[in-house]
C-alpha positions as CSV (number, residue, x, y, z in Angstrom):
1,X,15.4,-9.9,-15.2
2,X,12.7,-11.6,-17.1
3,X,9.1,-11.9,-16.1
4,X,9.3,-15.7,-15.9
5,X,12.5,-15.4,-13.5
6,X,10.7,-12.6,-11.6
7,X,7.5,-15.2,-10.9
8,X,10.0,-18.0,-9.8
9,X,11.6,-15.7,-7.4
10,X,8.7,-14.1,-5.9
11,X,5.1,-14.8,-4.9
12,X,2.2,-12.3,-4.9
13,X,1.4,-12.1,-1.4
14,X,-2.7,-12.8,-2.7
15,X,-5.7,-14.5,-1.0
16,X,-6.0,-17.6,0.9
17,X,-9.7,-18.7,1.0
18,X,-11.4,-18.5,4.6
19,X,-12.1,-22.3,4.2
20,X,-8.4,-23.2,4.3
21,X,-8.1,-21.6,8.1
22,X,-8.7,-24.4,9.9
23,X,-6.3,-26.8,7.8
24,X,-3.7,-23.6,8.1
25,X,-3.5,-24.2,12.1
26,X,-2.8,-27.6,11.7
27,X,-0.1,-27.1,9.1
28,X,1.1,-24.4,11.3
29,X,1.4,-26.7,14.3
30,X,2.9,-29.7,12.6
31,X,5.4,-26.8,11.3
32,X,6.2,-26.1,14.8
33,X,5.6,-23.3,15.4
34,X,7.1,-6.4,-5.2
35,X,5.3,17.0,-17.8
36,X,2.1,16.9,-18.9
37,X,2.7,16.6,-22.6
38,X,-0.8,16.6,-24.0
39,X,-3.8,14.4,-23.1
40,X,-6.5,12.3,-24.9
41,X,-9.5,14.5,-25.5
42,X,-12.8,12.8,-25.7
43,X,-12.2,11.0,-28.8
44,X,-9.2,9.7,-27.6
45,X,-6.9,11.6,-30.0
46,X,-3.5,13.3,-28.3
47,X,-3.9,17.2,-27.8
48,X,-2.6,20.0,-26.1
49,X,-4.9,20.4,-23.1
50,X,-4.7,22.8,-20.3
51,X,-6.7,21.4,-17.5
52,X,-8.7,24.1,-15.3
53,X,-7.6,24.5,-11.7
54,X,-10.0,22.4,-9.8
55,X,-11.1,25.1,-6.6
56,X,-10.2,24.2,-3.4
57,X,-8.0,20.9,-3.7
58,X,-6.3,21.5,-0.3
59,X,-4.6,18.9,1.7
60,X,-3.9,15.6,0.2
61,X,-1.6,12.3,0.3
62,X,-0.2,9.8,-2.5
63,X,0.1,6.6,-2.2
64,X,1.9,4.4,-4.7
65,X,0.5,0.7,-4.4
66,X,3.0,-1.7,-6.7
67,X,1.6,-4.7,-8.7
68,X,0.3,-6.6,-11.5
69,X,-2.1,-3.8,-13.0
70,X,-5.0,-2.1,-12.0
71,X,-8.7,-1.6,-13.6
72,X,-9.5,2.1,-14.1
73,X,-13.1,1.4,-15.3
74,X,-14.2,-0.1,-11.9
75,X,-16.5,2.3,-10.0
76,X,-14.6,1.8,-7.0
77,X,-11.6,4.5,-8.4
78,X,-14.0,6.7,-10.3
79,X,-13.7,10.8,-9.5
80,X,-15.7,13.4,-11.3
81,X,-13.6,16.2,-10.1
82,X,-9.9,16.9,-11.7
83,X,-6.6,16.7,-10.2
84,X,-4.8,20.4,-10.5
85,X,-2.4,20.8,-13.7
86,X,0.6,21.4,-10.6
87,X,-0.3,17.8,-9.2
88,X,0.0,16.5,-12.9
89,X,3.4,18.4,-13.5
90,X,4.5,17.1,-9.8
91,X,3.9,13.7,-11.0
92,X,5.7,13.4,-14.3
93,X,2.3,13.1,-16.0
94,X,2.8,13.2,-19.7
95,X,-0.2,11.7,-21.2
96,X,-4.3,12.0,-20.0
97,X,-6.6,9.1,-20.9
98,X,-10.4,10.3,-20.6
99,X,-11.6,6.9,-19.6
100,X,-15.2,5.9,-21.5
101,X,-17.3,5.8,-18.9
102,X,-20.1,4.0,-20.3
103,X,-21.0,0.7,-21.0
104,X,-19.4,-3.0,-19.9
105,X,-15.9,-3.2,-19.1
106,X,-15.0,-4.8,-22.5
107,X,-16.9,-2.1,-23.9
108,X,-14.8,0.9,-22.6
109,X,-11.6,-1.1,-22.7
110,X,-12.5,-1.7,-26.7
111,X,-13.8,2.0,-27.2
112,X,-10.4,3.4,-25.8
113,X,-7.9,0.8,-27.0
114,X,-6.6,2.4,-30.2
115,X,-6.3,5.3,-29.0
116,X,-5.6,4.9,-25.6
117,X,-4.0,1.8,-24.2
118,X,-2.1,1.1,-27.7
119,X,-0.1,4.5,-26.9
120,X,1.1,3.5,-23.7
121,X,4.6,2.8,-23.4
122,X,7.1,1.9,-20.6
123,X,7.8,4.9,-18.9
124,X,4.7,7.0,-19.6
125,X,2.6,8.4,-16.6
126,X,-0.5,8.6,-17.6
127,X,-3.7,10.2,-15.8
128,X,-6.9,8.2,-16.3
129,X,-9.1,11.2,-16.1
130,X,-12.7,10.2,-14.5
131,X,-10.6,8.3,-12.2
132,X,-8.4,8.6,-9.2
133,X,-5.8,6.9,-11.0
134,X,-2.4,8.0,-12.3
135,X,-0.1,5.0,-13.5
136,X,2.9,3.9,-15.2
137,X,5.3,1.0,-15.9
138,X,8.7,1.0,-16.2
139,X,9.1,-2.5,-17.9
140,X,8.1,-3.2,-21.8
141,X,7.3,-6.7,-20.9
142,X,3.6,-6.4,-20.3
143,X,0.7,-7.1,-23.1
144,X,-1.6,-4.0,-21.8
145,X,0.7,-1.6,-19.9
146,X,-1.1,-0.5,-16.3
147,X,-4.2,-2.3,-16.8
148,X,-4.8,-5.3,-14.8
149,X,-4.2,-8.6,-16.5
150,X,-7.7,-10.3,-17.1
151,X,-7.0,-13.2,-15.5
152,X,-5.5,-11.6,-12.7
153,X,-7.0,-9.0,-10.3
154,X,-4.5,-8.6,-7.4
155,X,-3.2,-4.9,-8.0
156,X,-7.0,-3.9,-8.1
157,X,-7.6,-5.2,-4.9
158,X,-4.6,-4.2,-3.3
159,X,-5.6,-0.4,-4.3
160,X,-9.3,-0.9,-3.3
161,X,-7.9,-1.4,-0.3
162,X,-6.0,1.7,0.0
163,X,-9.0,3.7,-0.6
164,X,-11.4,2.0,1.3
165,X,-9.2,3.5,4.6
166,X,-8.9,7.0,2.8
167,X,-11.4,7.7,-0.3
168,X,-9.9,11.1,-1.1
169,X,-6.1,9.3,-1.7
170,X,-4.0,10.3,-4.7
171,X,-3.3,6.9,-6.7
172,X,0.0,6.9,-8.2
173,X,0.0,3.1,-9.9
174,X,3.0,1.2,-10.8
175,X,2.4,-2.1,-12.4
176,X,5.7,-4.3,-11.8
177,X,7.5,-6.7,-9.1
178,X,11.4,-4.9,-9.8
179,X,13.9,-2.3,-8.3
180,X,12.7,-0.5,-11.4
181,X,9.1,-0.7,-10.1
182,X,10.0,0.7,-6.8
183,X,12.2,3.0,-7.9
184,X,9.3,4.6,-10.2
185,X,7.7,5.9,-6.7
186,X,10.6,6.2,-4.9
187,X,12.0,8.9,-7.1
188,X,8.6,10.6,-7.2
189,X,8.7,13.9,-5.0
190,X,5.1,13.9,-4.4
191,X,4.6,10.2,-3.4
192,X,4.4,9.6,0.4
193,X,3.5,5.9,0.8
194,X,4.6,3.5,-1.1
195,X,2.8,-0.3,-0.7
196,X,3.9,-3.6,-1.8
197,X,2.6,-7.0,-1.4
198,X,5.1,-9.5,-2.9
199,X,8.2,-10.7,-1.8
200,X,9.7,-14.7,-1.6
201,X,8.2,-17.4,-1.0
202,X,8.0,-18.4,2.6
203,X,9.9,-15.5,3.5
204,X,13.2,-17.3,2.1
205,X,16.1,-15.3,3.2
206,X,17.2,-13.8,-0.8
207,X,17.7,-10.2,-2.3
208,X,14.6,-8.8,-3.2
209,X,13.5,-5.1,-3.6
210,X,15.3,-3.7,-0.4
211,X,17.9,-1.7,-2.2
212,X,14.6,0.4,-3.7
213,X,12.7,0.7,-0.5
214,X,15.9,1.6,1.2
215,X,15.8,4.7,-1.5
216,X,12.3,5.4,-1.0
217,X,12.6,5.4,2.6
218,X,16.1,6.0,4.2
219,X,17.1,8.5,1.1
220,X,13.8,10.0,0.1
221,X,11.6,10.3,3.5
222,X,8.6,8.3,2.0
223,X,7.2,5.6,4.2
224,X,6.8,1.8,2.9
225,X,4.4,-0.8,4.2
226,X,5.5,-4.5,3.1
227,X,3.5,-7.5,3.1
228,X,5.0,-10.1,5.4
229,X,4.7,-13.7,4.0
230,X,1.2,-15.8,4.0
231,X,2.7,-18.4,6.1
232,X,3.7,-18.2,9.9
233,X,7.6,-17.4,8.5
234,X,9.0,-14.6,10.9
235,X,9.1,-11.7,8.8
236,X,12.5,-10.2,10.1
237,X,14.4,-12.1,7.1
238,X,11.9,-10.9,4.9
239,X,13.1,-8.6,1.6
240,X,10.1,-7.2,1.6
241,X,8.8,-7.0,5.1
242,X,11.8,-7.3,7.2
243,X,14.0,-4.4,6.3
244,X,14.4,-1.6,9.7
245,X,13.0,1.2,7.6
246,X,10.3,-0.9,6.1
247,X,7.0,-1.2,7.9
248,X,6.3,-5.0,8.2
249,X,2.8,-6.0,8.2
250,X,0.7,-9.3,8.8
251,X,-2.8,-10.3,9.5
252,X,-5.3,-10.6,12.1
253,X,-9.1,-11.6,12.3
254,X,-10.5,-7.9,12.1
255,X,-14.3,-8.2,12.8
256,X,-14.1,-11.7,13.3
257,X,-12.5,-13.0,16.5
258,X,-9.4,-10.3,16.4
259,X,-6.9,-13.2,16.6
260,X,-3.7,-13.6,14.5
261,X,-4.1,-15.3,11.7
262,X,-2.2,-18.5,11.1
263,X,-0.8,-18.3,7.6
264,X,0.5,-14.6,8.4
265,X,4.0,-13.9,8.9
266,X,5.5,-13.9,12.6
267,X,7.2,-11.3,14.5
268,X,6.2,-8.3,12.2
269,X,6.0,-4.5,13.4
270,X,2.2,-4.5,13.1
271,X,-1.1,-6.6,12.0
272,X,-3.8,-5.5,10.0
273,X,-6.9,-6.8,8.1
274,X,-7.1,-9.6,6.5
275,X,-10.0,-10.1,4.6
276,X,-11.8,-7.4,3.1
277,X,-14.2,-6.8,0.2
278,X,-12.7,-5.8,-2.6
279,X,-13.0,-4.4,-6.2
280,X,-13.2,-7.1,-8.8
281,X,-10.7,-6.4,-12.2
282,X,-12.6,-7.5,-15.1
283,X,-16.2,-5.5,-13.9
284,X,-17.1,-2.3,-13.0
285,X,-19.1,-2.8,-9.7
286,X,-18.5,-6.0,-8.8
287,X,-16.5,-7.0,-5.4
288,X,-15.4,-10.3,-4.0
289,X,-14.0,-11.2,-0.3
290,X,-10.4,-12.3,-0.2
291,X,-8.1,-12.7,2.4
292,X,-4.2,-12.3,2.9
293,X,-1.2,-10.0,3.9
294,X,-1.2,-8.2,0.2
295,X,-4.5,-6.6,1.7
296,X,-3.6,-5.9,5.1
297,X,-0.8,-4.1,3.3
298,X,-2.5,-1.5,1.8
299,X,-4.9,-1.0,4.3
300,X,-2.5,0.5,6.2
301,X,-1.1,2.6,3.9
302,X,-4.6,4.0,3.5
303,X,-4.7,4.5,6.8
304,X,-1.2,6.2,7.1
305,X,-2.3,8.3,4.3
306,X,-6.0,9.6,6.0
307,X,-3.7,10.7,9.0
308,X,-1.3,12.4,7.0
309,X,-3.7,14.0,5.1
310,X,-5.5,15.5,8.2
311,X,-2.2,16.8,9.9
312,X,-1.3,18.4,6.8
313,X,-4.8,20.1,6.4
314,X,-4.2,21.4,10.1
315,X,-0.9,22.9,9.4
316,X,-1.7,24.3,6.5
317,X,0.4,21.8,4.1
318,X,-0.9,21.9,0.7
319,X,2.0,19.6,-0.5
320,X,3.3,16.0,-0.2
321,X,6.2,14.2,-0.1
322,X,9.1,14.4,1.6
323,X,11.3,15.7,-0.8
324,X,14.5,18.5,-0.2
325,X,12.5,21.3,-0.9
326,X,10.4,20.7,1.9
327,X,13.4,19.7,4.7
328,X,12.9,16.0,4.3
329,X,9.4,16.0,6.3
330,X,6.3,14.7,5.2
331,X,4.6,17.5,7.1
332,X,5.8,20.8,6.5
333,X,3.2,22.8,8.0
334,X,2.9,26.7,9.6
335,X,3.2,25.1,12.9
336,X,4.2,21.8,12.4
337,X,7.4,19.4,11.1
338,X,6.6,15.5,10.7
339,X,9.0,13.2,9.6
340,X,8.3,9.4,8.5
341,X,9.8,8.5,11.8
342,X,7.1,10.6,13.9
343,X,4.6,8.8,11.6
344,X,6.1,5.5,12.4
345,X,6.2,6.3,16.1
346,X,2.9,7.1,16.4
347,X,1.6,3.9,14.4
348,X,3.6,1.8,16.8
349,X,2.1,3.8,20.1
350,X,-1.1,3.4,18.6
351,X,-1.6,-0.3,18.2
352,X,-2.8,-2.8,20.6
353,X,-3.3,-6.2,21.5
354,X,-6.4,-7.7,21.3
355,X,-7.7,-10.3,24.4
356,X,-7.1,-14.2,23.6
357,X,-10.4,-14.6,25.5
358,X,-12.0,-13.6,22.2
359,X,-10.8,-16.5,20.1
360,X,-12.7,-19.0,18.5
361,X,-11.2,-22.2,18.0
362,X,-13.4,-23.2,15.1
363,X,-11.9,-19.9,13.1
364,X,-8.5,-21.1,11.8
365,X,-6.7,-18.1,13.8
366,X,-4.5,-18.3,16.7
367,X,-4.8,-17.0,20.0
368,X,-2.8,-13.7,20.7
369,X,-1.1,-15.1,23.7
370,X,-0.9,-13.1,27.1
371,X,3.2,-13.6,27.0
372,X,5.0,-12.0,24.5
373,X,1.9,-11.1,21.8
374,X,4.6,-8.8,19.8
375,X,6.6,-12.3,18.6
376,X,2.9,-13.0,17.1
377,X,1.8,-9.6,15.6
378,X,4.4,-6.7,16.4
379,X,3.5,-3.8,18.2
380,X,0.2,-5.1,17.6
381,X,-2.8,-4.6,15.5
382,X,-3.9,-1.4,13.6
383,X,-7.3,-0.4,11.6
384,X,-9.4,2.7,11.6
385,X,-9.5,3.1,15.1
386,X,-6.1,4.2,15.3
387,X,-6.6,6.9,12.5
388,X,-8.2,9.6,15.2
389,X,-5.6,8.7,18.4
390,X,-2.7,9.0,15.6
391,X,-3.9,12.2,14.2
392,X,-4.4,13.6,17.9
393,X,-1.0,12.7,18.9
394,X,0.8,14.5,15.8
395,X,-1.1,17.5,16.4
396,X,0.0,17.6,20.0
397,X,-3.4,17.5,21.3
398,X,-3.7,14.6,23.2
399,X,-0.5,12.0,23.5
400,X,-0.4,8.5,23.0
401,X,0.8,6.6,26.8
402,X,4.2,5.1,26.0
403,X,4.2,1.2,25.4
404,X,4.7,-1.3,28.6
405,X,8.3,-1.8,29.0
406,X,8.4,-5.2,28.1
407,X,6.6,-4.7,24.6
408,X,9.1,-1.9,24.0
409,X,11.9,-4.3,24.9
410,X,10.5,-6.9,22.6
411,X,10.4,-4.2,19.5
412,X,13.8,-3.3,20.3
413,X,14.9,-6.5,20.1
414,X,13.1,-6.9,16.7
415,X,14.7,-3.3,15.0
416,X,18.3,-4.5,16.3
417,X,17.9,-8.0,14.3
418,X,16.9,-6.1,11.6
419,X,19.1,-3.7,11.6
420,X,22.1,-6.3,12.2
421,X,20.6,-8.4,9.1
422,X,19.6,-5.8,6.9
423,X,21.5,-2.6,8.2
424,X,20.1,0.2,8.9
């Protein structure tokens, strides 16, 4: 599929200015309710180098955002320590670029262009030493592989949202909007969570990446967070958020009135933080405020990553993924075994419904209904406050209470419809 066709089929579930919210309410009412072979030394030339093993790497988790590209030079992604060689080998890293750490974004890029960026081809897996980013692009139809397009920035913001929730996450970034891009992460044994923030416009029921996300979750035991559309459309038929193996995510106004964002998919699995301050794609230290399910989704992936890392640390599990070697388990510890279903169950149990009494009619949000709120925000809203209860529940130390019967029945109906539509 050509790049042009990809953008006809998909929308990047990006940002909606806050100023559009009130207008969005009116629109919603009128509607009726995507082996280390060598490395680059300080001068950028390729050489055979074996990294010193960093002491005490410990428990970790790997998140794979799939998007436009990423600004590896931004301070938000910087890291002074090194990844261990076994992790680089496990993720298939075949090139290391030691990125320039001084100067403007443009100066750093120009300094590295000849001996780093110009040497990267489709399928290369590159660690940008000095950052948390390991990146790849499976398609050879991009001007600068992996690096975010100067006119875009979506992937940089998306990845920033992951690290805001878990600053220690290992990032396996994939550039692209195709099955091939999703499969590049799905088939990496050490990847735990795949996050996609693109899909069909208005959630129209057309095929998308569901075959690839099924490989990731059903066959390879990973978690997938998928963005619902930036419209009030139901998420059930959406190829990114709708398949029953995916965690479909819409938005709510965290730290505002805590209500449902109008221009955000309905009847998802959960709703998460809609508006965030995220890193710029074309400088080294700037941030911007942006809104959309695009950012609620990786924020959730980051929360799940934080939970995984903590539970792995508790159980003495210092690897990642859910490969056959790990028995298909996301946590394969000495005293604890946890699957993606267990993680998802704890997420659902920890979600909650804000009171509609906090609704601000001028905010552009919709009040959380006291009747069947599941049709608006699924199991409920999720933020950083959910992490500790999920961790305690998964460790067996403090079990989360079961959800009320009406919520369970509503979400069982949701899952049943999705299984009928997409298969199971």
